[in-house]
C-alpha positions as CSV (number, residue, x, y, z in Angstrom):
1,M,67.5,71.1,95.1
2,D,67.0,74.8,95.9
3,F,67.3,77.2,93.0
4,D,66.1,80.5,91.6
5,G,65.3,80.6,87.9
6,I,65.6,83.4,85.4
7,V,64.0,83.2,82.0
8,L,65.6,85.5,79.5
9,D,62.9,86.3,77.0
10,S,64.0,87.2,73.4
11,G,60.5,88.3,72.3
12,T,57.9,85.6,73.1
13,R,54.7,86.4,71.1
14,D,52.4,83.7,72.6
15,A,51.0,83.3,76.1
16,S,53.6,80.8,77.3
17,L,55.3,83.2,79.7
18,D,52.1,84.9,81.1
19,S,52.2,82.6,84.2
20,P,55.8,81.5,84.8
21,P,56.4,78.6,87.2
22,A,57.1,79.3,90.8
23,R,60.6,80.6,91.6
24,M,61.0,81.7,87.9
25,R,61.2,85.3,86.8
26,V,61.0,86.5,83.3
27,V,63.4,89.2,82.1
28,P,63.3,90.7,78.6
29,I,66.5,90.9,76.6
30,E,67.5,94.6,76.4
31,R,70.1,94.4,73.6
32,P,70.5,92.5,70.4
33,F,70.7,88.8,71.0
34,T,74.0,86.9,70.9
35,H,74.8,83.8,72.9
36,P,77.7,85.3,74.8
37,A,76.1,88.6,75.6
38,S,72.8,87.1,76.7
39,S,74.6,84.6,78.8
40,N,76.5,87.3,80.5
41,D,73.4,89.4,81.0
42,V,71.5,86.6,82.7
43,A,74.5,85.7,84.9
44,R,74.7,89.2,86.2
45,L,71.0,89.0,87.3
46,A,71.7,85.8,89.3
47,S,73.2,85.7,92.8
48,A,73.8,82.0,93.5
49,P,77.3,80.6,93.7
50,V,76.5,78.2,90.9
51,L,75.2,79.4,87.5
52,V,73.2,76.9,85.5
53,F,72.6,77.6,81.8
54,L,69.8,75.8,79.9
55,S,68.8,76.6,76.3
56,Q,65.1,77.1,75.6
57,D,65.1,74.0,73.4
58,A,67.0,71.7,76.0
59,L,64.5,69.7,78.1
60,P,65.8,68.0,81.2
61,L,64.7,64.4,81.4
62,D,65.1,63.7,85.1
63,D,63.7,65.4,88.2
64,N,67.2,65.2,89.7
65,F,68.8,66.9,86.7
66,L,70.1,69.9,88.6
67,A,71.5,67.9,91.5
68,L,73.3,65.5,89.1
69,L,74.7,68.4,87.0
70,A,76.0,70.3,90.0
71,A,77.4,67.4,92.0
72,P,80.9,67.4,90.5
73,L,81.3,71.0,91.6
74,A,81.8,69.7,95.1
75,D,85.3,69.2,93.9
76,S,87.0,72.7,94.0
77,A,89.1,71.7,91.0
78,V,86.0,71.5,88.8
79,A,85.2,74.8,87.1
80,A,82.1,73.7,85.2
81,T,80.0,70.7,84.2
82,F,77.8,70.0,81.2
83,A,75.0,67.5,80.5
84,R,74.6,64.7,78.0
85,Q,72.4,65.7,75.1
86,V,70.1,63.2,73.4
87,P,68.1,64.1,70.2
88,S,64.6,65.4,70.5
89,P,61.9,63.8,68.4
90,G,62.1,64.9,64.8
91,T,65.9,65.6,64.9
92,P,67.3,64.6,61.5
93,A,69.3,61.4,61.4
94,L,72.7,63.0,60.8
95,E,72.3,65.5,63.6
96,A,71.1,62.7,65.9
97,R,74.2,60.7,65.0
98,D,76.5,63.7,65.6
99,L,74.9,64.3,69.0
100,A,75.5,60.6,69.9
101,R,79.2,61.0,69.0
102,A,79.6,64.3,70.9
103,Y,77.7,63.1,74.1
104,P,78.3,59.4,74.7
105,E,76.4,57.4,77.3
106,S,79.6,57.0,79.4
107,G,83.2,58.0,79.5
108,R,84.6,61.3,78.2
109,S,83.0,63.7,75.7
110,P,85.0,65.3,72.9
111,V,83.1,68.5,73.7
112,V,85.0,71.0,75.9
113,L,81.8,72.6,77.4
114,S,78.3,73.2,76.2
115,N,76.0,75.9,77.6
116,A,73.0,74.2,76.1
117,A,73.0,72.6,79.6
118,S,75.8,73.5,81.9
119,A,76.8,74.6,85.4
120,L,79.6,77.0,86.2
121,R,81.2,78.4,89.3
122,R,80.0,82.0,89.6
123,E,83.3,83.2,91.0
124,L,85.1,82.0,88.0
125,W,82.6,83.5,85.6
126,E,83.1,86.8,87.4
127,R,86.9,86.4,86.8
128,H,86.3,85.6,83.1
129,P,82.9,86.5,81.6
130,F,81.9,85.0,78.3
131,E,83.7,86.6,75.3
132,E,81.2,88.9,73.6
133,R,83.3,89.4,70.5
134,L,82.3,85.9,69.5
135,P,79.0,85.2,67.6
136,L,78.7,81.9,69.5
137,A,81.1,79.2,71.0
138,E,81.4,81.3,74.1
139,D,81.2,78.1,76.1
140,L,84.1,76.6,74.1
141,E,86.2,79.7,74.8
142,W,85.3,79.7,78.5
143,G,86.1,76.0,78.9
144,L,89.5,76.4,77.2
145,W,90.2,79.3,79.5
146,A,89.3,77.3,82.6
147,V,91.4,74.3,81.6
148,A,94.4,76.6,80.9
149,A,93.9,78.1,84.3
150,G,94.3,74.6,85.8
151,F,90.7,73.7,86.4
152,K,88.7,70.7,85.2
153,I,85.5,70.5,83.2
154,G,83.1,67.7,84.1
155,Y,81.0,65.8,81.6
156,V,77.9,64.4,83.4
157,P,76.3,61.7,81.2
158,G,73.7,60.9,83.9
159,A,72.3,64.5,83.6
160,L,70.2,64.1,80.5
161,V,68.6,66.8,78.3
162,E,66.6,66.3,75.1
163,H,68.0,68.7,72.5
164,G,68.1,69.0,68.8
165,H,67.6,71.2,65.8
166,S,66.0,70.8,62.4
167,Y,67.7,73.5,60.4
168,D,66.7,74.5,56.9
169,A,69.4,75.2,54.4
170,A,69.6,78.9,55.2
171,S,69.7,78.4,59.0
172,L,72.3,75.7,58.7
173,S,74.5,78.0,56.6
174,R,74.2,80.9,59.1
175,R,74.9,78.5,62.0
176,Y,78.1,77.2,60.6
177,E,79.3,80.5,59.2
178,N,79.1,81.9,62.7
179,E,80.9,78.8,64.0
180,G,83.6,79.3,61.4
181,R,83.9,83.0,62.5
182,A,84.2,82.0,66.1
183,L,86.9,79.3,65.5
184,R,89.0,81.8,63.5
185,L,88.7,84.4,66.2
186,L,89.8,81.8,68.7
187,S,92.7,80.7,66.4
188,L,91.4,77.2,66.4
189,P,91.3,74.8,63.4
190,V,88.3,75.1,61.1
191,P,87.1,71.6,60.1
192,G,87.5,70.9,56.4
193,E,89.1,74.2,55.7
194,G,90.9,74.1,52.3
195,R,89.6,70.6,51.6
196,A,85.8,70.9,51.9
197,V,85.0,68.5,49.0
198,R,87.6,66.0,50.1
199,A,86.3,66.0,53.7
200,W,82.7,65.7,52.5
201,L,83.4,62.8,50.2
202,R,85.4,61.0,53.0
203,G,82.4,61.2,55.3
204,L,79.6,60.7,52.8
205,P,79.3,56.9,52.9
206,G,78.9,57.1,56.7
207,D,76.4,59.9,56.4
208,L,74.2,57.9,53.9
209,A,74.6,54.7,56.0
210,A,73.4,56.6,59.1
211,V,70.3,57.8,57.3
212,A,69.6,54.3,56.0
213,R,69.9,52.8,59.5
214,S,67.4,55.4,60.7
215,G,64.9,54.4,58.0
216,R,64.2,58.0,57.2
217,W,64.5,57.7,53.4
218,S,63.1,61.2,52.8
219,E,66.2,62.6,54.4
220,F,68.6,61.2,51.7
221,P,68.6,64.3,49.5
222,R,69.4,66.6,52.4
223,A,71.9,64.2,53.9
224,F,73.8,63.9,50.6
225,L,75.0,67.6,50.7
226,Y,74.7,68.2,54.5
227,H,78.3,68.1,55.4
228,L,79.5,69.8,52.1
229,D,77.3,72.7,53.0
230,M,78.6,72.7,56.5
231,F,82.3,72.7,55.5
232,R,81.7,75.4,53.0
233,S,79.8,77.6,55.5
234,L,82.6,77.1,58.1
235,E,85.1,78.3,55.5
236,R,83.0,81.4,54.6
237,G,82.7,82.3,58.2
238,A,86.4,81.9,58.8
239,R,87.2,84.2,55.8
240,A,84.7,86.7,57.1
241,A,86.4,86.8,60.4
242,E,89.7,87.5,58.7
243,T,88.3,90.4,56.6
244,G,86.1,91.8,59.4
245,G,82.9,90.7,57.6
246,S,79.8,89.6,59.5
247,R,76.2,88.4,58.9
């Protein structure tokens, strides 16, 4: 499949970008990084009718990945597509379980849109760029806009990427505080808000069972408090959005 690639570099310090692959050009980020702002910046640099977004830690698992991801766009009613994500090696058991729930092998995904690996119609992005007031979740906002405008979003489970994170406690807190801020700014429900402990306890048996099934016994201490920390961070982020605070 014919394409032109743009690598948006946020400050690489090694030699990995000294010799980029053919048809790929490297462009440095020229303003502070946020997901929506950087996505808009790289989209403005592109000229093709289809924009494909791929996070630096999302690895396509098939040579036909681009063709598979873009195929549903042959239907003019489809505004965007997104790939199925499977956990990369070393992804903690709970995050791997959550990925499997969010990106099933077949059928529909509960995710609206994920720019970790997505394809969008350029003409629609020009009509509605990513919302730069958000710290993240710009893909969620864009997908909701597209659906409200009468378009469809296609989940393509045959287009596979390996993706995963291994957050430490501080990184996990920042990630979910930003998500809580974004959800509040979008006037969407914040999971566990006002009932963080209750939501954590309800899910705790399943969390510990998932770790036990994985055989990763060393993850039990982290798994015990994982979703309590998540719910509390979401709440903090939502409150910060209400008061105008930020991190």
